[in-house]
MDTraj code that builds the backbone (N, CA, C; nanometers):
import mdtraj as md
import numpy as np

residues = "UNK UNK UNK UNK UNK UNK UNK UNK UNK UNK UNK UNK UNK UNK UNK UNK UNK UNK UNK UNK UNK UNK UNK UNK UNK UNK UNK UNK UNK UNK UNK UNK UNK UNK UNK UNK UNK UNK UNK UNK UNK UNK UNK UNK UNK UNK UNK UNK UNK UNK UNK UNK UNK UNK UNK UNK UNK UNK UNK UNK UNK UNK UNK UNK UNK UNK UNK UNK UNK UNK UNK UNK UNK UNK UNK UNK UNK UNK UNK UNK UNK UNK UNK UNK UNK UNK UNK UNK UNK UNK UNK UNK UNK UNK UNK UNK UNK UNK UNK UNK UNK UNK UNK UNK UNK UNK UNK UNK UNK UNK UNK UNK UNK UNK UNK UNK UNK UNK UNK UNK UNK UNK UNK UNK UNK UNK UNK UNK UNK UNK UNK UNK UNK UNK UNK UNK UNK UNK UNK UNK UNK UNK UNK UNK UNK UNK UNK UNK UNK UNK UNK UNK UNK UNK UNK UNK UNK UNK UNK UNK UNK UNK UNK".split()
xyz = np.array([
    [13.6143, 10.0982, 11.1385],
    [13.4796, 10.0822, 11.1074],
    [13.3811, 10.1278, 11.2137],
    [13.4194, 10.0908, 11.3371],
    [13.3442, 10.1326, 11.4471],
    [13.3392, 10.2918, 11.4673],
    [13.4537, 10.3472, 11.4370],
    [13.4699, 10.4949, 11.4430],
    [13.3759, 10.5550, 11.3492],
    [13.3624, 10.5053, 11.2168],
    [13.2761, 10.5582, 11.1236],
    [13.1313, 10.5457, 11.1700],
    [13.0932, 10.4388, 11.2295],
    [12.9558, 10.4154, 11.2721],
    [12.9236, 10.5146, 11.3807],
    [13.0178, 10.5223, 11.4818],
    [13.0125, 10.6168, 11.5862],
    [12.9851, 10.7552, 11.5402],
    [13.0791, 10.7917, 11.4446],
    [13.0713, 10.9243, 11.3868],
    [12.9380, 10.9466, 11.3169],
    [12.8903, 10.8556, 11.2501],
    [12.7680, 10.8606, 11.1733],
    [12.6479, 10.8737, 11.2665],
    [12.6644, 10.7975, 11.3900],
    [12.5613, 10.8077, 11.4880],
    [12.5528, 10.9367, 11.5564],
    [12.6717, 10.9978, 11.5822],
    [12.6801, 11.1303, 11.6426],
    [12.6224, 11.2350, 11.5464],
    [12.6563, 11.2286, 11.4223],
    [12.6050, 11.3128, 11.3167],
    [12.4604, 11.3005, 11.3100],
    [12.4015, 11.1860, 11.3053],
    [12.2599, 11.1610, 11.2998],
    [12.1857, 11.2201, 11.4105],
    [12.2510, 11.1953, 11.5298],
    [12.1963, 11.2408, 11.6657],
    [12.1907, 11.3975, 11.6684],
    [12.2972, 11.4589, 11.6198],
    [12.2975, 11.6044, 11.6118],
    [12.1916, 11.6595, 11.5207],
    [12.1754, 11.5928, 11.4071],
    [12.0667, 11.6391, 11.3181],
    [11.9321, 11.6261, 11.3716],
    [11.9040, 11.5146, 11.4517],
    [11.7765, 11.4921, 11.5108],
    [11.7591, 11.5997, 11.6209],
    [11.8584, 11.6316, 11.6943],
    [11.8415, 11.7364, 11.7988],
    [11.8093, 11.8765, 11.7316],
    [11.8867, 11.9093, 11.6150],
    [11.8676, 12.0304, 11.5461],
    [11.7238, 12.0389, 11.4973],
    [11.6788, 11.9274, 11.4392],
    [11.5408, 11.9253, 11.3775],
    [11.4408, 11.9408, 11.4873],
    [11.4626, 11.8788, 11.6029],
    [11.3637, 11.8883, 11.7085],
    [11.3557, 12.0262, 11.7715],
    [11.4746, 12.0908, 11.7795],
    [11.4694, 12.2374, 11.8302],
    [11.4130, 12.3327, 11.7222],
    [11.4320, 12.2980, 11.5897],
    [11.3692, 12.3764, 11.4857],
    [11.2099, 12.3655, 11.4901],
    [11.1686, 12.2442, 11.5108],
    [11.0208, 12.2273, 11.5211],
    [10.9682, 12.2927, 11.6458],
    [11.0410, 12.2949, 11.7531],
    [10.9880, 12.3556, 11.8768],
    [10.9760, 12.4983, 11.8469],
    [11.0692, 12.5676, 11.7756],
    [11.0641, 12.7086, 11.7499],
    [10.9693, 12.7522, 11.6390],
    [10.9736, 12.6769, 11.5298],
    [10.9063, 12.7230, 11.4075],
    [10.8065, 12.6181, 11.3531],
    [10.7881, 12.5183, 11.4163],
    [10.6867, 12.4145, 11.3771],
    [10.7556, 12.3112, 11.2639],
    [10.6673, 12.2281, 11.2213],
    [10.7053, 12.1167, 11.1370],
    [10.7502, 12.1721, 10.9986],
    [10.8611, 12.1086, 10.9503],
    [10.9046, 12.1480, 10.8078],
    [10.7976, 12.0972, 10.7085],
    [10.7468, 12.1867, 10.6290],
    [10.6580, 12.1473, 10.5248],
    [10.7315, 12.1328, 10.3889],
    [10.8306, 12.2148, 10.3705],
    [10.8999, 12.2208, 10.2347],
    [11.0236, 12.2895, 10.2600],
    [11.1242, 12.2362, 10.1846],
    [11.2616, 12.2985, 10.1860],
    [11.3075, 12.3082, 10.0319],
    [11.3638, 12.4254, 10.0013],
    [11.4113, 12.4422, 9.8647],
    [11.5301, 12.5406, 9.8676],
    [11.6451, 12.4957, 9.9051],
    [11.7564, 12.5862, 9.9237],
    [11.8237, 12.6203, 9.7797],
    [11.7414, 12.6813, 9.6945],
    [11.7977, 12.7262, 9.5640],
    [11.7992, 12.6208, 9.4664],
    [11.7450, 12.5052, 9.4872],
    [11.7559, 12.3956, 9.3961],
    [11.6491, 12.3954, 9.2886],
    [11.5486, 12.4751, 9.3165],
    [11.4391, 12.4832, 9.2238],
    [11.3476, 12.3610, 9.2153],
    [11.3628, 12.2733, 9.3131],
    [11.2851, 12.1505, 9.3091],
    [11.1498, 12.1698, 9.3644],
    [11.1176, 12.2784, 9.4365],
    [10.9873, 12.3057, 9.4810],
    [10.9201, 12.4143, 9.3908],
    [10.7920, 12.3971, 9.3589],
    [10.7131, 12.4848, 9.2797],
    [10.7051, 12.6240, 9.3550],
    [10.7064, 12.7331, 9.2805],
    [10.7034, 12.8582, 9.3477],
    [10.5604, 12.8836, 9.3971],
    [10.5438, 12.9697, 9.4958],
    [10.4144, 13.0219, 9.5422],
    [10.3877, 13.1329, 9.4485],
    [10.2523, 13.1452, 9.4120],
    [10.2152, 13.2456, 9.3142],
    [10.0954, 13.3188, 9.3617],
    [10.1042, 13.4503, 9.3259],
    [9.9878, 13.5407, 9.3635],
    [9.9463, 13.6071, 9.2179],
    [9.8440, 13.5493, 9.1579],
    [9.8014, 13.6256, 9.0319],
    [9.7547, 13.7700, 9.0583],
    [9.6917, 13.7864, 9.1795],
    [9.6406, 13.9172, 9.2131],
    [9.7491, 14.0199, 9.2121],
    [9.8657, 13.9943, 9.2607],
    [9.9839, 14.0853, 9.2719],
    [10.0802, 14.0589, 9.1681],
    [10.0652, 13.9587, 9.0867],
    [10.1558, 13.9120, 8.9809],
    [10.3042, 13.8993, 9.0378],
    [10.2926, 13.8116, 9.1505],
    [10.4178, 13.7870, 9.2211],
    [10.4383, 13.6376, 9.2276],
    [10.5604, 13.5839, 9.2272],
    [10.5871, 13.4414, 9.2620],
    [10.7264, 13.4373, 9.3243],
    [10.7508, 13.3359, 9.4056],
    [10.8651, 13.3145, 9.4604],
    [10.8768, 13.1797, 9.5528],
    [10.9848, 13.1443, 9.5799],
    [11.0090, 13.0165, 9.6522],
    [11.0921, 13.0385, 9.7749],
    [11.0340, 13.0419, 9.8937],
    [11.1101, 13.0587, 10.0149],
    [11.1980, 12.9320, 10.0405],
    [11.3085, 12.9502, 10.1072],
    [11.3913, 12.8339, 10.1324],
    [11.3305, 12.7263, 10.2153],
    [11.2535, 12.7719, 10.3141],
    [11.1752, 12.6742, 10.3933],
    [11.0340, 12.7288, 10.4158],
    [10.9434, 12.6377, 10.4258],
    [10.8070, 12.6669, 10.4817],
    [10.7777, 12.5792, 10.6037],
    [10.7480, 12.6463, 10.7135],
    [10.7297, 12.5679, 10.8362],
    [10.5833, 12.5914, 10.8817],
    [10.5209, 12.4927, 10.9519],
    [10.3916, 12.5037, 10.9999],
    [10.3885, 12.5076, 11.1513],
    [10.3491, 12.6223, 11.2070],
    [10.3362, 12.6323, 11.3538],
    [10.2258, 12.5432, 11.4124],
    [10.2308, 12.5250, 11.5401],
    [10.1282, 12.4408, 11.6054],
    [9.9887, 12.4847, 11.5788],
    [9.9656, 12.6083, 11.5541],
    [9.8306, 12.6664, 11.5400],
    [9.7941, 12.6554, 11.3970],
    [9.8751, 12.5948, 11.3131],
    [9.8481, 12.5805, 11.1718],
    [9.9034, 12.6923, 11.0744],
    [9.9427, 12.7982, 11.1292],
    [9.9983, 12.9080, 11.0430],
    [10.1200, 12.8663, 10.9798],
    [10.1444, 12.9056, 10.8587],
    [10.2603, 12.8687, 10.7760],
    [10.3598, 12.9807, 10.7672],
    [10.4928, 12.9619, 10.8020],
    [10.5902, 13.0578, 10.8240],
    [10.6986, 13.0383, 10.7176],
    [10.7270, 13.1434, 10.6369],
    [10.8389, 13.1316, 10.5377],
    [10.9707, 13.1642, 10.6144],
    [11.0810, 13.0845, 10.5751],
    [11.2133, 13.1089, 10.6214],
    [11.3075, 13.1264, 10.5014],
    [11.3873, 13.2336, 10.5108],
    [11.4716, 13.2645, 10.4074],
    [11.6188, 13.2529, 10.4694],
    [11.7027, 13.1870, 10.3911],
    [11.8444, 13.1653, 10.4371],
    [11.9312, 13.2618, 10.3651],
    [12.0282, 13.3175, 10.4336],
    [12.1270, 13.4028, 10.3717],
    [12.2639, 13.3456, 10.4101],
    [12.3559, 13.3465, 10.3119],
    [12.4932, 13.2834, 10.3460],
    [12.5775, 13.3796, 10.4227],
    [12.5623, 13.5034, 10.4216],
    [12.6456, 13.6030, 10.4840],
    [12.6184, 13.6026, 10.6306],
    [12.7131, 13.6674, 10.7092],
    [12.6770, 13.6835, 10.8494],
    [12.5829, 13.7876, 10.8652],
    [12.5104, 13.7870, 10.9732],
    [12.4000, 13.8676, 11.0199],
    [12.4452, 14.0133, 11.0307],
    [12.3746, 14.1171, 10.9619],
    [12.4227, 14.2518, 10.9918],
    [12.4011, 14.2870, 11.1235],
    [12.4905, 14.3728, 11.1844],
    [12.4879, 14.4060, 11.3220],
    [12.3602, 14.4837, 11.3687],
    [12.2945, 14.5590, 11.2710],
    [12.1748, 14.6328, 11.2979],
    [12.0452, 14.5587, 11.2672],
    [12.0488, 14.4283, 11.2465],
    [11.9266, 14.3556, 11.2087],
    [11.9321, 14.3425, 11.0504],
    [11.8217, 14.2705, 11.0063],
    [11.8248, 14.2368, 10.8727],
    [11.8160, 14.3632, 10.7772],
    [11.8878, 14.3483, 10.6661],
    [11.8770, 14.4685, 10.5692],
    [11.7343, 14.4840, 10.5186],
    [11.6955, 14.5955, 10.4828],
    [11.5716, 14.6291, 10.4274],
    [11.5386, 14.5356, 10.3136],
    [11.6217, 14.5093, 10.2273],
    [11.5984, 14.4169, 10.1084],
    [11.5697, 14.2785, 10.1529],
    [11.6310, 14.2304, 10.2588],
    [11.5985, 14.0958, 10.3189],
    [11.4661, 14.0993, 10.3795],
    [11.4253, 14.2091, 10.4469],
    [11.2841, 14.2147, 10.5132],
    [11.1807, 14.2171, 10.3944],
    [11.2107, 14.2987, 10.2964],
    [11.1103, 14.3006, 10.1829],
    [11.0930, 14.1696, 10.1229],
    [11.1986, 14.0929, 10.1075],
    [11.1889, 13.9615, 10.0461],
    [11.1051, 13.8600, 10.1343],
    [11.1292, 13.8724, 10.2650],
    [11.0487, 13.7911, 10.3568],
    [10.9032, 13.8335, 10.3584],
    [10.8813, 13.9676, 10.3526],
    [10.7432, 14.0122, 10.3430],
    [10.6687, 13.9628, 10.2187],
    [10.7460, 13.9646, 10.1085],
    [10.6893, 13.9176, 9.9778],
    [10.6486, 13.7652, 10.0002],
    [10.7354, 13.6970, 10.0642],
    [10.7017, 13.5492, 10.0944],
    [10.5779, 13.5443, 10.1779],
    [10.5752, 13.6240, 10.2834],
    [10.4537, 13.6266, 10.3708],
    [10.3299, 13.6561, 10.2852],
    [10.3392, 13.7604, 10.1967],
    [10.2221, 13.7906, 10.1147],
    [10.1828, 13.6608, 10.0323],
    [10.2821, 13.5962, 9.9739],
    [10.2558, 13.4799, 9.8933],
    [10.1888, 13.3620, 9.9826],
    [10.2418, 13.3415, 10.1037],
    [10.1786, 13.2446, 10.1953],
    [10.0319, 13.2850, 10.2166],
    [10.0131, 13.4061, 10.2447],
    [9.8798, 13.4564, 10.2828],
    [9.7826, 13.4327, 10.1606],
    [9.8308, 13.4692, 10.0396],
    [9.7428, 13.4561, 9.9245],
    [9.7246, 13.3052, 9.8879],
    [9.8256, 13.2110, 9.9137],
    [9.8184, 13.0746, 9.8838],
    [9.7301, 12.9982, 9.9767],
    [9.7469, 13.0188, 10.1080],
    [9.6714, 12.9399, 10.2064],
    [9.5525, 13.0253, 10.2763],
    [9.5378, 13.1525, 10.2376],
    [9.4201, 13.2211, 10.2968],
    [9.4279, 13.2625, 10.4340],
    [9.5547, 13.2503, 10.4853],
    [9.5830, 13.2850, 10.6351],
    [9.7172, 13.3506, 10.6417],
    [9.7183, 13.4675, 10.7070],
    [9.8434, 13.5503, 10.7219],
    [9.9368, 13.4802, 10.8245],
    [10.0623, 13.4637, 10.7844],
    [10.1568, 13.4213, 10.8842],
    [10.1865, 13.5302, 10.9877],
    [10.2175, 13.4993, 11.1118],
    [10.2423, 13.6000, 11.2105],
    [10.3767, 13.6667, 11.1856],
    [10.4690, 13.5982, 11.1196],
    [10.6013, 13.6538, 11.0898],
    [10.6699, 13.5725, 10.9821],
    [10.7863, 13.6135, 10.9352],
    [10.8716, 13.5365, 10.8517],
    [10.9971, 13.5352, 10.9230],
    [11.1025, 13.4564, 10.8787],
    [11.2244, 13.4429, 10.9415],
    [11.3452, 13.4642, 10.8362],
    [11.4414, 13.5353, 10.8781],
    [11.5629, 13.5517, 10.7964],
    [11.6703, 13.4852, 10.8832],
    [11.7367, 13.3800, 10.8238],
    [11.8304, 13.3123, 10.8979],
    [11.9708, 13.3265, 10.8240],
    [12.0763, 13.3839, 10.8952],
    [12.2053, 13.4053, 10.8319],
    [12.3032, 13.3043, 10.8521],
    [12.4040, 13.3003, 10.7779],
    [12.5043, 13.1878, 10.7729],
    [12.5816, 13.1692, 10.9021],
    [12.5784, 13.2719, 10.9920],
    [12.6488, 13.2512, 11.1217],
    [12.5531, 13.2057, 11.2299],
    [12.4299, 13.1598, 11.1924],
    [12.3365, 13.1136, 11.2886],
    [12.2362, 13.2049, 11.3433],
    [12.2701, 13.3349, 11.3278],
    [12.1818, 13.4465, 11.3745],
    [12.0529, 13.4560, 11.2892],
    [11.9357, 13.4598, 11.3560],
    [11.8193, 13.4754, 11.2810],
    [11.7195, 13.5746, 11.3404],
    [11.6424, 13.6339, 11.2593],
    [11.5537, 13.7340, 11.2973],
    [11.4025, 13.7005, 11.2620],
    [11.3165, 13.7249, 11.3444],
    [11.1730, 13.7141, 11.3083],
    [11.1403, 13.8478, 11.2537],
    [11.0748, 13.8444, 11.1331],
    [11.0311, 13.9642, 11.0630],
    [10.8807, 13.9669, 11.0733],
    [10.8218, 14.0547, 11.1566],
    [10.6809, 14.0628, 11.1783],
    [10.6048, 14.0856, 11.0469],
    [10.4896, 14.0092, 11.0250],
    [10.4100, 14.0354, 10.9116],
    [10.2791, 14.1067, 10.9650],
    [10.2742, 14.2251, 10.9469],
    [10.1535, 14.3081, 11.0047],
    [10.1032, 14.4066, 10.8928],
    [10.0256, 14.4872, 10.9300],
    [9.9603, 14.5819, 10.8306],
    [10.0652, 14.6705, 10.7742],
    [10.1623, 14.7311, 10.8537],
    [10.2617, 14.8052, 10.7985],
    [10.3538, 14.7313, 10.7025],
    [10.3882, 14.6101, 10.7368],
    [10.4684, 14.5320, 10.6327],
    [10.3972, 14.5149, 10.5138],
    [10.2674, 14.4790, 10.5226],
    [10.1829, 14.4634, 10.4019],
    [10.1858, 14.5799, 10.3126],
    [10.1608, 14.6964, 10.3816],
    [10.1586, 14.8282, 10.3044],
    [10.2879, 14.8557, 10.2399],
    [10.4011, 14.8230, 10.3079],
    [10.5348, 14.8489, 10.2450],
    [10.5651, 14.7606, 10.1265],
    [10.5367, 14.6295, 10.1379],
    [10.5624, 14.5445, 10.0397],
    [10.4790, 14.5749, 9.9141],
    [10.3583, 14.6135, 9.9366],
    [10.2677, 14.6516, 9.8225],
    [10.3203, 14.7756, 9.7546],
    [10.3678, 14.8658, 9.8336],
    [10.4272, 14.9923, 9.7762],
    [10.5505, 14.9572, 9.6887],
    [10.6387, 14.8650, 9.7407],
    [10.7517, 14.8206, 9.6540],
    [10.7006, 14.7594, 9.5271],
    [10.6056, 14.6692, 9.5404],
    [10.5559, 14.6036, 9.4257],
    [10.4951, 14.7052, 9.3170],
    [10.4269, 14.7974, 9.3574],
    [10.3784, 14.8996, 9.2666],
    [10.4832, 14.9813, 9.2100],
    [10.5838, 15.0157, 9.2862],
    [10.6919, 15.0935, 9.2305],
    [10.7754, 15.0167, 9.1276],
    [10.7870, 14.8881, 9.1462],
    [10.8526, 14.8091, 9.0530],
    [10.7733, 14.7834, 8.9220],
    [10.6420, 14.7872, 8.9379],
    [10.5505, 14.7665, 8.8289],
    [10.5290, 14.8952, 8.7487],
    [10.5703, 15.0148, 8.7972],
    [10.5429, 15.1403, 8.7483],
    [10.6400, 15.1525, 8.6209],
    [10.5800, 15.2236, 8.5280],
    [10.6635, 15.2572, 8.4071],
    [10.7793, 15.3457, 8.4416],
    [10.8996, 15.3172, 8.3858],
    [11.0199, 15.3917, 8.4098],
    [10.9945, 15.5273, 8.3489],
    [11.0186, 15.6353, 8.4187],
    [10.9966, 15.7651, 8.3697],
    [11.1291, 15.8353, 8.3140],
    [11.2322, 15.7622, 8.2943],
    [11.3517, 15.8179, 8.2323],
    [11.4428, 15.8897, 8.3255],
    [11.4001, 15.9157, 8.4459],
    [11.4716, 15.9954, 8.5409],
    [11.5617, 15.9064, 8.6179],
    [11.6881, 15.9269, 8.6024],
    [11.7874, 15.8534, 8.6846],
    [11.8897, 15.9404, 8.7384],
    [11.9296, 15.9132, 8.8536],
    [12.0473, 15.9952, 8.9315],
    [12.1725, 15.9175, 8.9160],
    [12.2619, 15.9670, 8.8329],
    [12.3895, 15.8975, 8.8294],
    [12.4690, 15.9059, 8.9588],
    [12.5415, 15.8008, 8.9936],
    [12.6232, 15.8036, 9.1063],
    [12.7485, 15.7168, 9.0899],
    [12.8624, 15.7873, 9.1050],
    [12.9903, 15.7181, 9.0826],
    [12.9975, 15.5918, 9.1477],
    [12.9570, 15.5730, 9.2727],
    [12.9580, 15.4450, 9.3484],
    [12.8661, 15.3458, 9.2868],
    [12.7471, 15.3791, 9.2549],
    [12.6521, 15.2791, 9.1998],
    [12.6869, 15.2486, 9.0573],
    [12.7174, 15.3535, 8.9734],
    [12.7410, 15.3298, 8.8309],
    [12.8685, 15.2445, 8.8103],
    [12.9740, 15.2669, 8.8963],
    [13.0942, 15.1887, 8.8717],
    [13.0755, 15.0409, 8.8708],
    [12.9815, 14.9861, 8.9479],
    [12.9572, 14.8473, 8.9582],
    [12.8461, 14.7906, 8.8745],
    [12.7813, 14.8772, 8.7994],
    [12.6620, 14.8365, 8.7271],
    [12.6981, 14.7679, 8.5977],
    [12.6205, 14.6538, 8.5812],
    [12.6425, 14.5674, 8.4648],
    [12.5953, 14.6404, 8.3332],
    [12.5117, 14.7435, 8.3454],
    [12.4570, 14.8100, 8.2351],
    [12.5325, 14.9464, 8.2088],
    [12.6402, 14.9771, 8.2683],
    [12.7009, 15.1101, 8.2604],
    [12.7459, 15.1439, 8.1142],
    [12.7890, 15.0434, 8.0402],
    [12.8364, 15.0750, 7.9011],
    [12.7248, 15.1072, 7.8183],
    [12.5938, 15.0687, 7.8428],
    [12.4839, 15.0988, 7.7564],
    [12.3977, 15.2066, 7.8135],
    [12.4150, 15.2610, 7.9333],
    [12.3370, 15.3479, 8.0003],
    [12.3618, 15.4948, 7.9542],
    [12.2527, 15.5660, 7.9303],
    [12.2707, 15.7116, 7.8843],
    [12.2772, 15.8096, 7.9860],
    [12.2690, 15.7626, 8.1248],
    [12.2792, 15.8624, 8.2283],
    [12.3872, 15.8226, 8.3234],
    [12.4850, 15.7326, 8.2852],
    [12.5917, 15.6873, 8.3753],
    [12.6710, 15.8075, 8.4193],
    [12.7345, 15.7969, 8.5454],
    [12.8195, 15.8925, 8.5958],
    [12.9500, 15.8887, 8.5137],
    [13.0058, 15.9995, 8.4905],
    [13.1274, 16.0227, 8.4078],
    [13.2461, 15.9581, 8.4806],
])
top = md.Topology()
chain = top.add_chain()
for i, resn in enumerate(residues, 1):
    res = top.add_residue(resn, chain, resSeq=i)
    for name in ("N", "CA", "C"):
        top.add_atom(name, md.element.get_by_symbol(name[0]), res)
traj = md.Trajectory(xyz[None], top)
């Protein structure tokens, strides 16, 4: 029984230390939603976007920072473009929701490596370009690729699939 209490105390102490270090780096935890869907999504009617970051943290200066968790190990060259775009979209949603731009977003990988993804004019321009491209009407032009087509869930119904 004493061993379980000691183990519980050690675990609780480790959690407190981790929480304190997280607060020191990224501020107080406002909200956490690790895929549970328990938190309402952030919404931007202007851009017709919505999403739920895994964490929202508030820095000492009041800025709110989105944190996205990825289960995989960190890529050696930094976050994938798709991960950066996702964090930029969350930064846009934070800015639209609270009226204040975050200075950055965070991508945290399963191996503990994390990257700050700057939220600046270039990031804003790029995420808006992606949003507009996604919203554009499909022109029917597709480039078949054996590599992409072989793993596509729509390959049996696609009229441009690679042979």
